[in-house]
MDTraj code that builds the backbone (N, CA, C; nanometers):
import mdtraj as md
import numpy as np

residues = "MET TRP LEU TYR LEU VAL LEU ALA ILE LEU CYS ASN SER ALA ALA ASN VAL LEU MET LYS VAL ALA SER THR SER ILE GLY HIS GLY LEU GLY ILE ARG GLY MET VAL GLN SER GLY TRP VAL TRP LEU GLY LEU PHE LEU PHE GLY VAL ALA LEU ILE PHE TYR LEU SER VAL LEU GLN ARG MET GLN LEU SER VAL ALA TYR PRO ILE MET THR GLY THR GLY PHE MET LEU VAL THR LEU ALA SER VAL LEU MET PHE ASN GLU THR ILE THR TRP THR LYS ILE LEU GLY SER GLY VAL ILE LEU ILE GLY ALA ILE LEU LEU THR ARG SER".split()
xyz = np.array([
    [-3.6078, -11.3684, 8.0714],
    [-3.4714, -11.4033, 8.1050],
    [-3.4675, -11.5260, 8.1966],
    [-3.5530, -11.5279, 8.3004],
    [-3.5535, -11.6412, 8.3924],
    [-3.6056, -11.7678, 8.3250],
    [-3.7021, -11.7521, 8.2361],
    [-3.7531, -11.8678, 8.1625],
    [-3.6420, -11.9294, 8.0780],
    [-3.5639, -11.8455, 8.0112],
    [-3.4536, -11.8971, 7.9301],
    [-3.3482, -11.9656, 8.0165],
    [-3.3245, -11.9129, 8.1351],
    [-3.2280, -11.9773, 8.2240],
    [-3.2791, -12.1141, 8.2680],
    [-3.4064, -12.1221, 8.3015],
    [-3.4649, -12.2515, 8.3400],
    [-3.4569, -12.3501, 8.2237],
    [-3.4888, -12.3041, 8.1034],
    [-3.4817, -12.3920, 7.9860],
    [-3.3377, -12.4367, 7.9590],
    [-3.2418, -12.3469, 7.9772],
    [-3.1006, -12.3834, 7.9591],
    [-3.0594, -12.4896, 8.0601],
    [-3.1008, -12.4717, 8.1836],
    [-3.0677, -12.5687, 8.2892],
    [-3.1304, -12.7044, 8.2592],
    [-3.2573, -12.7052, 8.2208],
    [-3.3263, -12.8312, 8.1911],
    [-3.2635, -12.9032, 8.0724],
    [-3.2334, -12.8288, 7.9661],
    [-3.1722, -12.8904, 7.8470],
    [-3.0333, -12.9440, 7.8785],
    [-2.9550, -12.8665, 7.9537],
    [-2.8200, -12.9099, 7.9886],
    [-2.8238, -13.0331, 8.0777],
    [-2.9126, -13.0330, 8.1740],
    [-2.9236, -13.1485, 8.2637],
    [-2.9690, -13.2733, 8.1879],
    [-3.0694, -13.2572, 8.1021],
    [-3.1172, -13.3701, 8.0221],
    [-3.0072, -13.4223, 7.9302],
    [-2.9288, -13.3322, 7.8740],
    [-2.8185, -13.3740, 7.7860],
    [-2.7175, -13.4577, 7.8634],
    [-2.6856, -13.4171, 7.9849],
    [-2.5917, -13.4951, 8.0658],
    [-2.6472, -13.6325, 8.0986],
    [-2.7743, -13.6395, 8.1298],
    [-2.8373, -13.7691, 8.1580],
    [-2.8337, -13.8574, 8.0331],
    [-2.8613, -13.7980, 7.9178],
    [-2.8564, -13.8750, 7.7926],
    [-2.7161, -13.9265, 7.7622],
    [-2.6145, -13.8509, 7.7982],
    [-2.4769, -13.8987, 7.7786],
    [-2.4502, -14.0215, 7.8653],
    [-2.5060, -14.0232, 7.9851],
    [-2.4925, -14.1400, 8.0712],
    [-2.5676, -14.2590, 8.0118],
    [-2.6890, -14.2341, 7.9624],
    [-2.7662, -14.3404, 7.8966],
    [-2.6865, -14.3953, 7.7788],
    [-2.6304, -14.3061, 7.6998],
    [-2.5521, -14.3488, 7.5836],
    [-2.4312, -14.4304, 7.6258],
    [-2.3622, -14.3855, 7.7292],
    [-2.2398, -14.4556, 7.7704],
    [-2.2691, -14.5955, 7.8217],
    [-2.3857, -14.6151, 7.8817],
    [-2.4189, -14.7484, 7.9306],
    [-2.4748, -14.8377, 7.8198],
    [-2.5330, -14.7764, 7.7171],
    [-2.5903, -14.8571, 7.6092],
    [-2.4886, -14.8885, 7.5001],
    [-2.3833, -14.8114, 7.4910],
    [-2.2826, -14.8329, 7.3865],
    [-2.1971, -14.9549, 7.4182],
    [-2.1588, -14.9704, 7.5416],
    [-2.0689, -15.0792, 7.5779],
    [-1.9246, -15.0338, 7.5683],
    [-1.8363, -15.1115, 7.6263],
    [-1.6963, -15.0708, 7.6352],
    [-1.6176, -15.0956, 7.5072],
    [-1.6564, -15.1926, 7.4287],
    [-1.5752, -15.2308, 7.3148],
    [-1.5992, -15.1525, 7.1871],
    [-1.7047, -15.0723, 7.1824],
    [-1.7397, -15.0072, 7.0570],
    [-1.6690, -14.8739, 7.0343],
    [-1.6225, -14.8086, 7.1374],
    [-1.5444, -14.6871, 7.1254],
    [-1.6136, -14.5756, 7.0500],
    [-1.5359, -14.5020, 6.9735],
    [-1.5862, -14.3848, 6.9021],
    [-1.6925, -14.4240, 6.8002],
    [-1.6751, -14.5356, 6.7342],
    [-1.7750, -14.5793, 6.6362],
    [-1.9122, -14.5955, 6.7000],
    [-1.9160, -14.6570, 6.8172],
    [-2.0420, -14.6739, 6.8885],
    [-2.1024, -14.5413, 6.9299],
    [-2.0161, -14.4470, 6.9682],
    [-2.0648, -14.3150, 7.0075],
    [-2.1295, -14.2425, 6.8905],
    [-2.0651, -14.2472, 6.7768],
    [-2.1157, -14.1768, 6.6576],
    [-2.2480, -14.2368, 6.6115],
    [-2.2662, -14.3643, 6.6327],
    [-2.3876, -14.4313, 6.5881],
    [-2.5010, -14.4267, 6.6895],
    [-2.4748, -14.3748, 6.8071],
    [-2.5760, -14.3736, 6.9118],
    [-2.6710, -14.2549, 6.8974],
    [-2.7980, -14.2847, 6.8891],
    [-2.8984, -14.1792, 6.8850],
    [-2.9024, -14.0992, 7.0147],
    [-2.8710, -14.1653, 7.1266],
    [-2.8680, -14.0960, 7.2558],
    [-2.7614, -13.9872, 7.2569],
    [-2.6469, -14.0173, 7.1990],
    [-2.5391, -13.9169, 7.1921],
    [-2.5840, -13.7982, 7.1088],
    [-2.6437, -13.8242, 6.9942],
    [-2.6865, -13.7152, 6.9059],
    [-2.7963, -13.6312, 6.9702],
    [-2.8890, -13.6965, 7.0390],
    [-2.9936, -13.6221, 7.1083],
    [-2.9334, -13.5375, 7.2208],
    [-2.8386, -13.5948, 7.2926],
    [-2.7702, -13.5200, 7.3980],
    [-2.6941, -13.3999, 7.3429],
    [-2.6245, -13.4191, 7.2310],
    [-2.5522, -13.3074, 7.1686],
    [-2.6486, -13.1983, 7.1231],
    [-2.7621, -13.2394, 7.0694],
    [-2.8635, -13.1423, 7.0285],
    [-2.9101, -13.0603, 7.1488],
    [-2.9376, -13.1286, 7.2603],
    [-2.9835, -13.0578, 7.3794],
    [-2.8756, -12.9673, 7.4379],
    [-2.7488, -13.0089, 7.4293],
    [-2.6398, -12.9198, 7.4705],
    [-2.6418, -12.7926, 7.3859],
    [-2.6653, -12.8090, 7.2567],
    [-2.6722, -12.6929, 7.1671],
    [-2.7892, -12.6015, 7.2001],
    [-2.9049, -12.6596, 7.2262],
    [-3.0228, -12.5804, 7.2636],
    [-2.9957, -12.5064, 7.3950],
    [-2.9348, -12.5770, 7.4912],
    [-2.9007, -12.5139, 7.6192],
    [-2.8077, -12.3955, 7.5977],
    [-2.7115, -12.4112, 7.5088],
    [-2.6176, -12.3032, 7.4800],
    [-2.6890, -12.1808, 7.4230],
    [-2.7812, -12.2028, 7.3336],
    [-2.8560, -12.0912, 7.2743],
    [-2.9344, -12.0159, 7.3824],
    [-3.0045, -12.0885, 7.4673],
    [-3.0785, -12.0237, 7.5757],
    [-2.9834, -11.9513, 7.6717],
    [-2.8711, -12.0155, 7.7043],
    [-2.7760, -11.9580, 7.7998],
    [-2.7123, -11.8309, 7.7439],
    [-2.6801, -11.8303, 7.6160],
    [-2.6250, -11.7099, 7.5541],
    [-2.7247, -11.5948, 7.5618],
    [-2.8510, -11.6259, 7.5430],
    [-2.9551, -11.5241, 7.5547],
    [-2.9625, -11.4710, 7.6985],
    [-2.9492, -11.5597, 7.7954],
    [-2.9495, -11.5185, 7.9365],
    [-2.8312, -11.4257, 7.9643],
    [-2.7143, -11.4612, 7.9114],
    [-2.5938, -11.3828, 7.9396],
    [-2.5996, -11.2422, 7.8806],
    [-2.6854, -11.2205, 7.7832],
    [-2.7026, -11.0855, 7.7293],
    [-2.7700, -10.9938, 7.8313],
    [-2.8443, -11.0527, 7.9251],
    [-2.9236, -10.9721, 8.0171],
    [-2.8867, -10.9907, 8.1645],
    [-2.8087, -11.0927, 8.1944],
    [-2.7787, -11.1248, 8.3339],
    [-2.6278, -11.1287, 8.3545],
    [-2.5867, -11.0914, 8.4735],
    [-2.4442, -11.0974, 8.5064],
    [-2.3964, -11.2428, 8.5077],
    [-2.2798, -11.2654, 8.4533],
    [-2.2199, -11.3989, 8.4513],
    [-2.2014, -11.4515, 8.5933],
    [-2.1644, -11.3634, 8.6862],
    [-2.1408, -11.4052, 8.8245],
    [-2.2682, -11.4510, 8.8945],
    [-2.3840, -11.4231, 8.8361],
    [-2.5118, -11.4714, 8.8883],
    [-2.5586, -11.5916, 8.8067],
    [-2.5552, -11.5795, 8.6747],
    [-2.6098, -11.6837, 8.5870],
    [-2.5325, -11.8157, 8.5992],
    [-2.4005, -11.8101, 8.5991],
    [-2.3213, -11.9333, 8.5975],
    [-2.3397, -12.0179, 8.7245],
    [-2.3310, -11.9579, 8.8435],
    [-2.3538, -12.0423, 8.9623],
    [-2.4949, -12.1014, 8.9681],
    [-2.5939, -12.0254, 8.9240],
    [-2.7302, -12.0788, 8.9233],
    [-2.7406, -12.1931, 8.8232],
    [-2.6822, -12.1736, 8.7063],
    [-2.6855, -12.2757, 8.6007],
    [-2.6181, -12.4048, 8.6484],
    [-2.4986, -12.3931, 8.7003],
    [-2.4255, -12.5135, 8.7392],
    [-2.4808, -12.5751, 8.8679],
    [-2.5189, -12.4916, 8.9624],
    [-2.5688, -12.5430, 9.0901],
    [-2.7003, -12.6168, 9.0769],
    [-2.7955, -12.5537, 9.0094],
    [-2.9243, -12.6204, 8.9940],
    [-2.9137, -12.7390, 8.8979],
    [-2.8271, -12.7266, 8.7994],
    [-2.8021, -12.8396, 8.7101],
    [-2.7461, -12.9587, 8.7867],
    [-2.6548, -12.9314, 8.8785],
    [-2.5979, -13.0372, 8.9626],
    [-2.7075, -13.1083, 9.0414],
    [-2.7984, -13.0305, 9.0983],
    [-2.9062, -13.0912, 9.1772],
    [-2.9990, -13.1753, 9.0902],
    [-3.0321, -13.1263, 8.9710],
    [-3.1198, -13.2028, 8.8816],
    [-3.0539, -13.3318, 8.8344],
    [-2.9266, -13.3233, 8.8002],
    [-2.8547, -13.4429, 8.7531],
    [-2.8409, -13.5440, 8.8670],
    [-2.8171, -13.4954, 8.9876],
    [-2.8095, -13.5858, 9.1029],
    [-2.9426, -13.6576, 9.1233],
    [-3.0519, -13.5841, 9.1169],
    [-3.1850, -13.6441, 9.1317],
    [-3.2114, -13.7469, 9.0213],
    [-3.1797, -13.7114, 8.8981],
    [-3.1986, -13.8043, 8.7862],
    [-3.1110, -13.9285, 8.8024],
    [-2.9904, -13.9104, 8.8538],
    [-2.8991, -14.0235, 8.8735],
    [-2.9552, -14.1232, 8.9733],
    [-3.0171, -14.0705, 9.0770],
    [-3.0770, -14.1579, 9.1784],
    [-3.1988, -14.2297, 9.1207],
    [-3.2848, -14.1545, 9.0504],
    [-3.4100, -14.2117, 9.0004],
    [-3.3905, -14.3050, 8.8809],
    [-3.2991, -14.2694, 8.7925],
    [-3.2853, -14.3449, 8.6673],
    [-3.1759, -14.4510, 8.6702],
    [-3.0687, -14.4249, 8.7445],
    [-2.9535, -14.5149, 8.7403],
    [-2.9271, -14.5829, 8.8740],
    [-3.0202, -14.5654, 8.9671],
    [-3.0082, -14.6272, 9.0998],
    [-2.8783, -14.5919, 9.1710],
    [-2.8285, -14.4709, 9.1467],
    [-2.7102, -14.4258, 9.2190],
    [-2.7514, -14.3929, 9.3618],
    [-2.6576, -14.4085, 9.4517],
    [-2.6899, -14.3813, 9.5915],
    [-2.6756, -14.2322, 9.6205],
    [-2.7601, -14.1867, 9.7084],
    [-2.7500, -14.0483, 9.7543],
    [-2.7134, -14.0521, 9.9025],
    [-2.6101, -13.9797, 9.9355],
    [-2.5620, -13.9771, 10.0730],
    [-2.6074, -13.8477, 10.1403],
    [-2.5931, -13.8450, 10.2718],
    [-2.6258, -13.7230, 10.3450],
    [-2.5353, -13.6082, 10.3018],
    [-2.4142, -13.6402, 10.2628],
    [-2.3226, -13.5363, 10.2152],
    [-2.3758, -13.4735, 10.0870],
    [-2.4272, -13.5548, 9.9956],
    [-2.4855, -13.5017, 9.8718],
    [-2.6102, -13.4187, 9.9017],
    [-2.6906, -13.4659, 9.9947],
    [-2.8116, -13.3919, 10.0311],
    [-2.7749, -13.2570, 10.0928],
    [-2.6796, -13.2584, 10.1839],
    [-2.6352, -13.1345, 10.2477],
    [-2.5744, -13.0397, 10.1445],
    [-2.4914, -13.0934, 10.0564],
    [-2.4306, -13.0115, 9.9507],
    [-2.5351, -12.9504, 9.8595],
    [-2.6359, -13.0271, 9.8250],
    [-2.7439, -12.9749, 9.7406],
    [-2.8197, -12.8634, 9.8123],
    [-2.8409, -12.8801, 9.9416],
    [-2.9073, -12.7761, 10.0196],
    [-2.8268, -12.6472, 10.0225],
    [-2.6964, -12.6598, 10.0382],
    [-2.6091, -12.5419, 10.0376],
    [-2.6133, -12.4738, 9.9009],
    [-2.6123, -12.5533, 9.7954],
    [-2.6200, -12.4975, 9.6598],
    [-2.7524, -12.4245, 9.6404],
    [-2.8606, -12.4849, 9.6856],
    [-2.9922, -12.4222, 9.6728],
    [-2.9969, -12.2883, 9.7459],
    [-2.9443, -12.2851, 9.8669],
    [-2.9406, -12.1598, 9.9422],
    [-2.8561, -12.0561, 9.8683],
    [-2.7429, -12.0998, 9.8148],
    [-2.6580, -12.0080, 9.7383],
    [-2.7285, -11.9534, 9.6158],
    [-2.8015, -12.0383, 9.5444],
    [-2.8741, -11.9925, 9.4254],
    [-2.9819, -11.8910, 9.4631],
    [-3.0504, -11.9161, 9.5738],
    [-3.1521, -11.8212, 9.6201],
    [-3.0881, -11.6873, 9.6566],
    [-2.9763, -11.6922, 9.7263],
    [-2.9078, -11.5686, 9.7629],
    [-2.8600, -11.4915, 9.6395],
    [-2.8133, -11.5636, 9.5377],
    [-2.7661, -11.4966, 9.4159],
    [-2.8796, -11.4249, 9.3424],
    [-2.9985, -11.4795, 9.3491],
    [-3.1102, -11.4146, 9.2789],
    [-3.1508, -11.2856, 9.3486],
    [-3.1094, -11.2690, 9.4701],
    [-3.1437, -11.1487, 9.5468],
    [-3.0351, -11.0413, 9.5396],
    [-2.9253, -11.0711, 9.4749],
    [-2.8154, -10.9733, 9.4724],
    [-2.8335, -10.8714, 9.3608],
])
top = md.Topology()
chain = top.add_chain()
for i, resn in enumerate(residues, 1):
    res = top.add_residue(resn, chain, resSeq=i)
    for name in ("N", "CA", "C"):
        top.add_atom(name, md.element.get_by_symbol(name[0]), res)
traj = md.Trajectory(xyz[None], top)
């Protein structure tokens, strides 16, 4: 169950990063046509689908009130880290503090 949750989080986070890659590589003028033709978009959609399959499996065995905050919280932290490393986004002390609070919350949820 925990392995599937980790895989769902990783796939979902990677899919979000790929959507950002796609949005920067498509350009502003291409619109929907550019999106449909982008391999990054299709790969991201595939990973969203894989994440959904793993997450549905997790929800069969885990309470939603535990699984969802862990999924979104840890996903937020991974996407923030990827944003800093891949897209040179700035990380502020507020983001660091918020990530720490999320991490503590996720740890507490696993103990409930």
